[in-house]
A tleap script that builds the chain and sets N, CA, C and O, in Angstrom:
source leaprc.protein.ff14SB
mol = sequence {
  NMET SER ASP LEU ILE ILE ASN THR THR ASP
  ALA ASN PHE ASP GLN ASP VAL LEU GLN SER
  ASP VAL PRO VAL LEU VAL ASP PHE TRP ALA
  THR TRP CYS GLY PRO CYS LYS ALA ILE ALA
  PRO ILE LEU GLU ASP LEU ALA THR GLU TYR
  GLN GLY LYS VAL LYS ILE VAL LYS VAL ASP
  VAL ASP ASN ASN PRO GLN ALA ALA SER ARG
  PHE GLY ILE ARG ASN ILE PRO THR LEU PHE
  VAL PHE LYS GLY GLY GLU LYS VAL ASP SER
  VAL MET GLY LEU GLN PRO LYS ALA GLU LEU
  ALA LYS VAL LEU ASP LYS HIE CLEU
}
set mol.1.N position { 5.986 -12.519 6.202 }
set mol.1.CA position { 5.965 -11.354 5.345 }
set mol.1.C position { 7.389 -10.820 5.152 }
set mol.1.O position { 8.242 -10.944 6.031 }
set mol.2.N position { 7.611 -10.243 4.017 }
set mol.2.CA position { 8.920 -9.720 3.636 }
set mol.2.C position { 9.382 -8.593 4.548 }
set mol.2.O position { 8.578 -7.797 5.034 }
set mol.3.N position { 10.686 -8.539 4.770 }
set mol.3.CA position { 11.260 -7.423 5.522 }
set mol.3.C position { 11.165 -6.124 4.730 }
set mol.3.O position { 11.350 -5.042 5.286 }
set mol.4.N position { 10.881 -6.228 3.447 }
set mol.4.CA position { 10.801 -5.045 2.588 }
set mol.4.C position { 9.449 -4.344 2.688 }
set mol.4.O position { 9.298 -3.216 2.218 }
set mol.5.N position { 8.464 -5.008 3.298 }
set mol.5.CA position { 7.135 -4.421 3.452 }
set mol.5.C position { 6.998 -3.887 4.870 }
set mol.5.O position { 7.299 -4.581 5.841 }
set mol.6.N position { 6.537 -2.642 4.975 }
set mol.6.CA position { 6.390 -1.978 6.266 }
set mol.6.C position { 4.932 -2.061 6.708 }
set mol.6.O position { 4.025 -1.741 5.940 }
set mol.7.N position { 4.714 -2.487 7.940 }
set mol.7.CA position { 3.390 -2.411 8.548 }
set mol.7.C position { 3.342 -1.113 9.336 }
set mol.7.O position { 4.045 -0.959 10.335 }
set mol.8.N position { 2.516 -0.182 8.887 }
set mol.8.CA position { 2.458 1.094 9.569 }
set mol.8.C position { 1.227 1.173 10.458 }
set mol.8.O position { 0.355 0.305 10.422 }
set mol.9.N position { 1.178 2.225 11.249 }
set mol.9.CA position { 0.087 2.435 12.197 }
set mol.9.C position { -0.462 3.842 12.013 }
set mol.9.O position { 0.108 4.654 11.283 }
set mol.10.N position { -1.574 4.121 12.681 }
set mol.10.CA position { -2.106 5.486 12.660 }
set mol.10.C position { -1.022 6.478 13.079 }
set mol.10.O position { -0.884 7.548 12.487 }
set mol.11.N position { -0.258 6.110 14.101 }
set mol.11.CA position { 0.760 7.018 14.650 }
set mol.11.C position { 1.925 7.241 13.687 }
set mol.11.O position { 2.492 8.333 13.652 }
set mol.12.N position { 2.288 6.225 12.910 }
set mol.12.CA position { 3.467 6.313 12.037 }
set mol.12.C position { 3.150 6.588 10.577 }
set mol.12.O position { 4.071 6.706 9.769 }
set mol.13.N position { 1.874 6.694 10.211 }
set mol.13.CA position { 1.491 6.796 8.811 }
set mol.13.C position { 2.179 7.967 8.109 }
set mol.13.O position { 2.758 7.792 7.037 }
set mol.14.N position { 2.120 9.149 8.702 }
set mol.14.CA position { 2.719 10.322 8.045 }
set mol.14.C position { 4.208 10.116 7.801 }
set mol.14.O position { 4.715 10.426 6.723 }
set mol.15.N position { 4.901 9.597 8.796 }
set mol.15.CA position { 6.341 9.370 8.676 }
set mol.15.C position { 6.639 8.301 7.620 }
set mol.15.O position { 7.518 8.487 6.779 }
set mol.16.N position { 5.914 7.195 7.663 }
set mol.16.CA position { 6.192 6.071 6.760 }
set mol.16.C position { 5.748 6.343 5.328 }
set mol.16.O position { 6.359 5.840 4.385 }
set mol.17.N position { 4.690 7.134 5.157 }
set mol.17.CA position { 4.101 7.304 3.825 }
set mol.17.C position { 4.278 8.719 3.292 }
set mol.17.O position { 4.909 8.920 2.254 }
set mol.18.N position { 3.732 9.686 3.988 }
set mol.18.CA position { 3.692 11.045 3.451 }
set mol.18.C position { 5.059 11.713 3.394 }
set mol.18.O position { 5.288 12.588 2.559 }
set mol.19.N position { 5.959 11.311 4.271 }
set mol.19.CA position { 7.292 11.921 4.296 }
set mol.19.C position { 8.339 11.096 3.550 }
set mol.19.O position { 9.531 11.390 3.639 }
set mol.20.N position { 7.914 10.083 2.824 }
set mol.20.CA position { 8.845 9.223 2.092 }
set mol.20.C position { 9.463 9.973 0.917 }
set mol.20.O position { 8.805 10.787 0.269 }
set mol.21.N position { 10.731 9.689 0.652 }
set mol.21.CA position { 11.402 10.323 -0.485 }
set mol.21.C position { 11.271 9.495 -1.759 }
set mol.21.O position { 11.798 9.889 -2.799 }
set mol.22.N position { 10.582 8.359 -1.701 }
set mol.22.CA position { 10.266 7.553 -2.885 }
set mol.22.C position { 8.750 7.318 -2.905 }
set mol.22.O position { 8.098 7.421 -1.867 }
set mol.23.N position { 8.189 7.004 -4.074 }
set mol.23.CA position { 6.756 6.691 -4.111 }
set mol.23.C position { 6.426 5.534 -3.167 }
set mol.23.O position { 7.245 4.643 -2.943 }
set mol.24.N position { 5.207 5.567 -2.621 }
set mol.24.CA position { 4.770 4.551 -1.659 }
set mol.24.C position { 3.464 3.930 -2.140 }
set mol.24.O position { 2.504 4.639 -2.444 }
set mol.25.N position { 3.435 2.601 -2.206 }
set mol.25.CA position { 2.202 1.871 -2.478 }
set mol.25.C position { 1.658 1.431 -1.123 }
set mol.25.O position { 2.292 0.654 -0.409 }
set mol.26.N position { 0.472 1.939 -0.779 }
set mol.26.CA position { -0.146 1.624 0.515 }
set mol.26.C position { -1.299 0.650 0.292 }
set mol.26.O position { -2.209 0.907 -0.497 }
set mol.27.N position { -1.240 -0.462 0.997 }
set mol.27.CA position { -2.280 -1.487 0.938 }
set mol.27.C position { -3.119 -1.386 2.205 }
set mol.27.O position { -2.641 -1.697 3.296 }
set mol.28.N position { -4.376 -0.950 2.061 }
set mol.28.CA position { -5.318 -0.948 3.182 }
set mol.28.C position { -5.991 -2.317 3.159 }
set mol.28.O position { -6.634 -2.681 2.174 }
set mol.29.N position { -5.842 -3.084 4.258 }
set mol.29.CA position { -6.261 -4.473 4.297 }
set mol.29.C position { -6.762 -4.859 5.682 }
set mol.29.O position { -6.724 -4.052 6.611 }
set mol.30.N position { -7.236 -6.107 5.817 }
set mol.30.CA position { -7.623 -6.673 7.118 }
set mol.30.C position { -7.349 -8.172 7.102 }
set mol.30.O position { -7.329 -8.799 6.043 }
set mol.31.N position { -7.141 -8.734 8.274 }
set mol.31.CA position { -6.784 -10.144 8.385 }
set mol.31.C position { -7.901 -11.070 7.896 }
set mol.31.O position { -7.623 -12.178 7.439 }
set mol.32.N position { -9.149 -10.634 7.986 }
set mol.32.CA position { -10.285 -11.483 7.618 }
set mol.32.C position { -10.633 -11.402 6.127 }
set mol.32.O position { -11.544 -12.097 5.677 }
set mol.33.N position { -9.944 -10.586 5.371 }
set mol.33.CA position { -10.272 -10.296 3.973 }
set mol.33.C position { -9.558 -11.273 3.029 }
set mol.33.O position { -8.331 -11.257 2.930 }
set mol.34.N position { -10.325 -12.119 2.341 }
set mol.34.CA position { -9.760 -13.100 1.421 }
set mol.34.C position { -8.938 -12.478 0.292 }
set mol.34.O position { -7.798 -12.891 0.078 }
set mol.35.N position { -9.486 -11.488 -0.444 }
set mol.35.CA position { -8.709 -10.865 -1.505 }
set mol.35.C position { -7.436 -10.179 -0.985 }
set mol.35.O position { -6.436 -10.090 -1.698 }
set mol.36.N position { -7.483 -9.698 0.258 }
set mol.36.CA position { -6.293 -9.077 0.866 }
set mol.36.C position { -5.189 -10.125 1.036 }
set mol.36.O position { -4.014 -9.849 0.797 }
set mol.37.N position { -5.582 -11.320 1.449 }
set mol.37.CA position { -4.607 -12.406 1.600 }
set mol.37.C position { -4.051 -12.814 0.238 }
set mol.37.O position { -2.870 -13.139 0.114 }
set mol.38.N position { -4.906 -12.796 -0.777 }
set mol.38.CA position { -4.490 -13.206 -2.118 }
set mol.38.C position { -3.506 -12.205 -2.739 }
set mol.38.O position { -2.648 -12.596 -3.531 }
set mol.39.N position { -3.621 -10.934 -2.389 }
set mol.39.CA position { -2.741 -9.923 -2.984 }
set mol.39.C position { -1.390 -9.855 -2.252 }
set mol.39.O position { -0.427 -9.307 -2.789 }
set mol.40.N position { -1.314 -10.398 -1.054 }
set mol.40.CA position { -0.080 -10.310 -0.252 }
set mol.40.C position { 1.155 -10.847 -0.974 }
set mol.40.O position { 2.184 -10.171 -0.964 }
set mol.41.N position { 1.109 -12.032 -1.603 }
set mol.41.CA position { 2.320 -12.514 -2.289 }
set mol.41.C position { 2.704 -11.633 -3.489 }
set mol.41.O position { 3.883 -11.517 -3.826 }
set mol.42.N position { 1.716 -11.024 -4.119 }
set mol.42.CA position { 1.993 -10.112 -5.237 }
set mol.42.C position { 2.758 -8.903 -4.714 }
set mol.42.O position { 3.716 -8.445 -5.338 }
set mol.43.N position { 2.331 -8.394 -3.572 }
set mol.43.CA position { 3.016 -7.235 -2.981 }
set mol.43.C position { 4.437 -7.599 -2.561 }
set mol.43.O position { 5.350 -6.781 -2.668 }
set mol.44.N position { 4.618 -8.829 -2.082 }
set mol.44.CA position { 5.970 -9.268 -1.716 }
set mol.44.C position { 6.885 -9.275 -2.936 }
set mol.44.O position { 8.031 -8.830 -2.865 }
set mol.45.N position { 6.370 -9.784 -4.058 }
set mol.45.CA position { 7.152 -9.785 -5.303 }
set mol.45.C position { 7.495 -8.358 -5.730 }
set mol.45.O position { 8.632 -8.066 -6.099 }
set mol.46.N position { 6.506 -7.480 -5.675 }
set mol.46.CA position { 6.732 -6.085 -6.075 }
set mol.46.C position { 7.740 -5.409 -5.153 }
set mol.46.O position { 8.566 -4.617 -5.607 }
set mol.47.N position { 7.675 -5.720 -3.859 }
set mol.47.CA position { 8.618 -5.118 -2.904 }
set mol.47.C position { 10.051 -5.488 -3.267 }
set mol.47.O position { 10.961 -4.668 -3.142 }
set mol.48.N position { 10.246 -6.722 -3.716 }
set mol.48.CA position { 11.580 -7.164 -4.124 }
set mol.48.C position { 11.991 -6.500 -5.435 }
set mol.48.O position { 13.106 -5.991 -5.556 }
set mol.49.N position { 11.095 -6.507 -6.408 }
set mol.49.CA position { 11.418 -5.970 -7.733 }
set mol.49.C position { 11.632 -4.457 -7.731 }
set mol.49.O position { 12.431 -3.940 -8.512 }
set mol.50.N position { 10.930 -3.758 -6.866 }
set mol.50.CA position { 11.013 -2.293 -6.835 }
set mol.50.C position { 11.832 -1.784 -5.645 }
set mol.50.O position { 11.768 -0.605 -5.297 }
set mol.51.N position { 12.593 -2.674 -5.034 }
set mol.51.CA position { 13.393 -2.300 -3.862 }
set mol.51.C position { 14.249 -1.072 -4.170 }
set mol.51.O position { 14.953 -1.026 -5.179 }
set mol.52.N position { 14.177 -0.074 -3.277 }
set mol.52.CA position { 14.950 1.150 -3.448 }
set mol.52.C position { 14.262 2.187 -4.322 }
set mol.52.O position { 14.643 3.357 -4.313 }
set mol.53.N position { 13.234 1.760 -5.088 }
set mol.53.CA position { 12.529 2.687 -5.974 }
set mol.53.C position { 11.135 3.021 -5.463 }
set mol.53.O position { 10.636 4.128 -5.661 }
set mol.54.N position { 10.511 2.046 -4.802 }
set mol.54.CA position { 9.156 2.193 -4.275 }
set mol.54.C position { 9.117 1.524 -2.908 }
set mol.54.O position { 9.727 0.476 -2.697 }
set mol.55.N position { 8.394 2.142 -1.990 }
set mol.55.CA position { 8.187 1.551 -0.667 }
set mol.55.C position { 6.781 0.944 -0.643 }
set mol.55.O position { 5.832 1.555 -1.135 }
set mol.56.N position { 6.648 -0.247 -0.074 }
set mol.56.CA position { 5.339 -0.882 0.073 }
set mol.56.C position { 4.985 -0.899 1.554 }
set mol.56.O position { 5.740 -1.391 2.393 }
set mol.57.N position { 3.809 -0.342 1.846 }
set mol.57.CA position { 3.362 -0.176 3.227 }
set mol.57.C position { 1.963 -0.770 3.353 }
set mol.57.O position { 1.106 -0.556 2.495 }
set mol.58.N position { 1.744 -1.516 4.429 }
set mol.58.CA position { 0.430 -2.095 4.694 }
set mol.58.C position { -0.188 -1.418 5.917 }
set mol.58.O position { 0.494 -1.119 6.897 }
set mol.59.N position { -1.515 -1.185 5.828 }
set mol.59.CA position { -2.282 -0.605 6.932 }
set mol.59.C position { -3.432 -1.544 7.242 }
set mol.59.O position { -4.343 -1.700 6.429 }
set mol.60.N position { -3.400 -2.174 8.416 }
set mol.60.CA position { -4.503 -3.024 8.870 }
set mol.60.C position { -5.623 -2.089 9.326 }
set mol.60.O position { -5.490 -1.406 10.341 }
set mol.61.N position { -6.732 -2.061 8.570 }
set mol.61.CA position { -7.795 -1.087 8.844 }
set mol.61.C position { -8.496 -1.333 10.172 }
set mol.61.O position { -9.043 -0.399 10.759 }
set mol.62.N position { -8.491 -2.578 10.659 }
set mol.62.CA position { -9.125 -2.861 11.945 }
set mol.62.C position { -8.310 -2.294 13.101 }
set mol.62.O position { -8.876 -1.816 14.084 }
set mol.63.N position { -6.994 -2.342 12.989 }
set mol.63.CA position { -6.121 -1.847 14.053 }
set mol.63.C position { -5.752 -0.378 13.889 }
set mol.63.O position { -5.214 0.232 14.813 }
set mol.64.N position { -6.036 0.193 12.722 }
set mol.64.CA position { -5.653 1.587 12.435 }
set mol.64.C position { -6.806 2.325 11.761 }
set mol.64.O position { -6.701 2.733 10.604 }
set mol.65.N position { -7.910 2.494 12.496 }
set mol.65.CA position { -9.107 3.086 11.885 }
set mol.65.C position { -8.929 4.555 11.480 }
set mol.65.O position { -9.625 5.027 10.581 }
set mol.66.N position { -8.015 5.280 12.123 }
set mol.66.CA position { -7.840 6.691 11.759 }
set mol.66.C position { -7.301 6.842 10.348 }
set mol.66.O position { -7.787 7.676 9.585 }
set mol.67.N position { -6.297 6.041 9.991 }
set mol.67.CA position { -5.730 6.123 8.626 }
set mol.67.C position { -6.795 5.742 7.600 }
set mol.67.O position { -6.930 6.402 6.569 }
set mol.68.N position { -7.541 4.691 7.876 }
set mol.68.CA position { -8.583 4.252 6.944 }
set mol.68.C position { -9.656 5.326 6.782 }
set mol.68.O position { -10.094 5.613 5.667 }
set mol.69.N position { -10.068 5.905 7.877 }
set mol.69.CA position { -11.092 6.952 7.841 }
set mol.69.C position { -10.585 8.204 7.136 }
set mol.69.O position { -11.305 8.817 6.348 }
set mol.70.N position { -9.362 8.573 7.418 }
set mol.70.CA position { -8.747 9.772 6.842 }
set mol.70.C position { -8.759 9.742 5.317 }
set mol.70.O position { -8.885 10.784 4.673 }
set mol.71.N position { -8.629 8.545 4.740 }
set mol.71.CA position { -8.580 8.422 3.289 }
set mol.71.C position { -9.856 7.813 2.703 }
set mol.71.O position { -9.886 7.426 1.535 }
set mol.72.N position { -10.903 7.731 3.519 }
set mol.72.CA position { -12.205 7.301 3.035 }
set mol.72.C position { -12.254 5.869 2.537 }
set mol.72.O position { -12.959 5.566 1.575 }
set mol.73.N position { -11.508 4.991 3.187 }
set mol.73.CA position { -11.483 3.588 2.770 }
set mol.73.C position { -12.819 2.937 3.112 }
set mol.73.O position { -13.226 2.900 4.273 }
set mol.74.N position { -13.501 2.420 2.074 }
set mol.74.CA position { -14.788 1.771 2.259 }
set mol.74.C position { -14.739 0.288 1.875 }
set mol.74.O position { -15.521 -0.517 2.380 }
set mol.75.N position { -13.830 -0.055 0.992 }
set mol.75.CA position { -13.662 -1.444 0.544 }
set mol.75.C position { -12.187 -1.806 0.640 }
set mol.75.O position { -11.309 -0.956 0.491 }
set mol.76.N position { -11.936 -3.090 0.894 }
set mol.76.CA position { -10.548 -3.546 0.923 }
set mol.76.C position { -10.432 -4.794 0.073 }
set mol.76.O position { -11.410 -5.530 -0.050 }
set mol.77.N position { -9.291 -5.062 -0.512 }
set mol.77.CA position { -8.120 -4.188 -0.460 }
set mol.77.C position { -8.290 -2.944 -1.334 }
set mol.77.O position { -8.820 -3.004 -2.444 }
set mol.78.N position { -7.828 -1.833 -0.800 }
set mol.78.CA position { -7.687 -0.604 -1.568 }
set mol.78.C position { -6.220 -0.235 -1.505 }
set mol.78.O position { -5.621 -0.225 -0.430 }
set mol.79.N position { -5.639 0.066 -2.657 }
set mol.79.CA position { -4.227 0.438 -2.721 }
set mol.79.C position { -4.117 1.852 -3.260 }
set mol.79.O position { -4.718 2.189 -4.280 }
set mol.80.N position { -3.344 2.675 -2.569 }
set mol.80.CA position { -3.080 4.046 -2.993 }
set mol.80.C position { -1.593 4.183 -3.267 }
set mol.80.O position { -0.763 3.545 -2.620 }
set mol.81.N position { -1.274 5.024 -4.234 }
set mol.81.CA position { 0.109 5.408 -4.470 }
set mol.81.C position { 0.260 6.846 -3.994 }
set mol.81.O position { -0.490 7.733 -4.401 }
set mol.82.N position { 1.241 7.059 -3.128 }
set mol.82.CA position { 1.566 8.401 -2.644 }
set mol.82.C position { 2.924 8.798 -3.193 }
set mol.82.O position { 3.846 7.985 -3.255 }
set mol.83.N position { 3.035 10.051 -3.589 }
set mol.83.CA position { 4.307 10.577 -4.086 }
set mol.83.C position { 4.402 12.019 -3.613 }
set mol.83.O position { 3.500 12.824 -3.847 }
set mol.84.N position { 5.507 12.336 -2.943 }
set mol.84.CA position { 5.672 13.692 -2.432 }
set mol.84.C position { 4.598 14.085 -1.442 }
set mol.84.O position { 4.218 15.253 -1.369 }
set mol.85.N position { 4.101 13.121 -0.678 }
set mol.85.CA position { 3.100 13.402 0.341 }
set mol.85.C position { 1.677 13.512 -0.174 }
set mol.85.O position { 0.765 13.788 0.605 }
set mol.86.N position { 1.465 13.304 -1.468 }
set mol.86.CA position { 0.131 13.404 -2.068 }
set mol.86.C position { -0.304 12.064 -2.642 }
set mol.86.O position { 0.515 11.301 -3.157 }
set mol.87.N position { -1.608 11.783 -2.550 }
set mol.87.CA position { -2.154 10.588 -3.194 }
set mol.87.C position { -2.222 10.871 -4.692 }
set mol.87.O position { -2.875 11.824 -5.120 }
set mol.88.N position { -1.542 10.036 -5.491 }
set mol.88.CA position { -1.494 10.271 -6.934 }
set mol.88.C position { -2.179 9.170 -7.746 }
set mol.88.O position { -2.362 9.322 -8.954 }
set mol.89.N position { -2.558 8.071 -7.103 }
set mol.89.CA position { -3.214 6.991 -7.835 }
set mol.89.C position { -3.910 6.072 -6.847 }
set mol.89.O position { -3.588 6.065 -5.659 }
set mol.90.N position { -4.874 5.293 -7.347 }
set mol.90.CA position { -5.546 4.316 -6.489 }
set mol.90.C position { -5.976 3.115 -7.320 }
set mol.90.O position { -6.237 3.222 -8.518 }
set mol.91.N position { -6.040 1.973 -6.650 }
set mol.91.CA position { -6.465 0.716 -7.260 }
set mol.91.C position { -7.379 0.035 -6.256 }
set mol.91.O position { -7.045 -0.080 -5.077 }
set mol.92.N position { -8.531 -0.413 -6.728 }
set mol.92.CA position { -9.487 -1.084 -5.847 }
set mol.92.C position { -9.503 -2.575 -6.137 }
set mol.92.O position { -9.498 -2.990 -7.296 }
set mol.93.N position { -9.523 -3.375 -5.087 }
set mol.93.CA position { -9.694 -4.807 -5.233 }
set mol.93.C position { -8.431 -5.538 -5.661 }
set mol.93.O position { -7.384 -4.937 -5.900 }
set mol.94.N position { -8.568 -6.843 -5.748 }
set mol.94.CA position { -7.466 -7.716 -6.134 }
set mol.94.C position { -7.111 -7.468 -7.590 }
set mol.94.O position { -7.976 -7.533 -8.463 }
set mol.95.N position { -5.847 -7.185 -7.852 }
set mol.95.CA position { -5.365 -6.904 -9.196 }
set mol.95.C position { -4.193 -7.819 -9.510 }
set mol.95.O position { -3.466 -8.230 -8.606 }
set mol.96.N position { -4.002 -8.143 -10.795 }
set mol.96.CA position { -2.826 -8.929 -11.155 }
set mol.96.C position { -1.548 -8.112 -10.988 }
set mol.96.O position { -1.563 -6.882 -11.018 }
set mol.97.N position { -0.464 -8.823 -10.816 }
set mol.97.CA position { 0.835 -8.175 -10.600 }
set mol.97.C position { 1.171 -7.197 -11.722 }
set mol.97.O position { 1.665 -6.102 -11.456 }
set mol.98.N position { 0.911 -7.576 -12.961 }
set mol.98.CA position { 1.241 -6.715 -14.107 }
set mol.98.C position { 0.508 -5.376 -14.021 }
set mol.98.O position { 1.064 -4.335 -14.373 }
set mol.99.N position { -0.736 -5.406 -13.554 }
set mol.99.CA position { -1.519 -4.173 -13.441 }
set mol.99.C position { -0.933 -3.263 -12.365 }
set mol.99.O position { -0.823 -2.054 -12.567 }
set mol.100.N position { -0.560 -3.833 -11.234 }
set mol.100.CA position { 0.037 -3.038 -10.161 }
set mol.100.C position { 1.390 -2.485 -10.588 }
set mol.100.O position { 1.724 -1.347 -10.258 }
set mol.101.N position { 2.168 -3.271 -11.313 }
set mol.101.CA position { 3.458 -2.804 -11.800 }
set mol.101.C position { 3.275 -1.625 -12.759 }
set mol.101.O position { 4.052 -0.670 -12.740 }
set mol.102.N position { 2.244 -1.705 -13.590 }
set mol.102.CA position { 1.964 -0.615 -14.535 }
set mol.102.C position { 1.641 0.678 -13.774 }
set mol.102.O position { 2.091 1.758 -14.156 }
set mol.103.N position { 0.871 0.558 -12.711 }
set mol.103.CA position { 0.519 1.722 -11.891 }
set mol.103.C position { 1.781 2.311 -11.257 }
set mol.103.O position { 1.973 3.527 -11.263 }
set mol.104.N position { 2.636 1.447 -10.712 }
set mol.104.CA position { 3.865 1.929 -10.077 }
set mol.104.C position { 4.799 2.599 -11.096 }
set mol.104.O position { 5.392 3.643 -10.824 }
set mol.105.N position { 4.910 1.982 -12.257 }
set mol.105.CA position { 5.823 2.527 -13.287 }
set mol.105.C position { 5.439 3.945 -13.696 }
set mol.105.O position { 6.303 4.748 -14.047 }
set mol.106.N position { 4.149 4.252 -13.652 }
set mol.106.CA position { 3.691 5.607 -14.015 }
set mol.106.C position { 4.280 6.672 -13.102 }
set mol.106.O position { 4.409 7.831 -13.496 }
set mol.107.N position { 4.637 6.282 -11.882 }
set mol.107.CA position { 5.033 7.264 -10.871 }
set mol.107.C position { 6.511 7.227 -10.526 }
set mol.107.O position { 6.940 7.850 -9.555 }
set mol.108.N position { 7.285 6.509 -11.308 }
set mol.108.CA position { 8.733 6.471 -11.069 }
set mol.108.C position { 9.429 7.586 -11.837 }
set mol.108.O position { 10.651 7.717 -11.763 }
savepdb mol mol.pdb
quit
């Protein structure tokens, strides 16, 4: 996985996501989830293309149930965009790169 993608935990979520000074795309995922694995290379590309403008953070829902519960995650992958500590957008399921880029561009 790219050095540009942050794996956060229940303990670090607020610091990594809510206190970020740039928009954050959060991927709620699990190791056993096929669509989650399929979206990973797309997120790596986005992390490179949006470096310095957007932070990409992954939350393994099995290892970090508090973050998943806090945001009502019921299906994965679920991606949220946070800006200024607030959830401003969400995307459910596997999406093409162009669609995710469009979502990110709205919040830059």
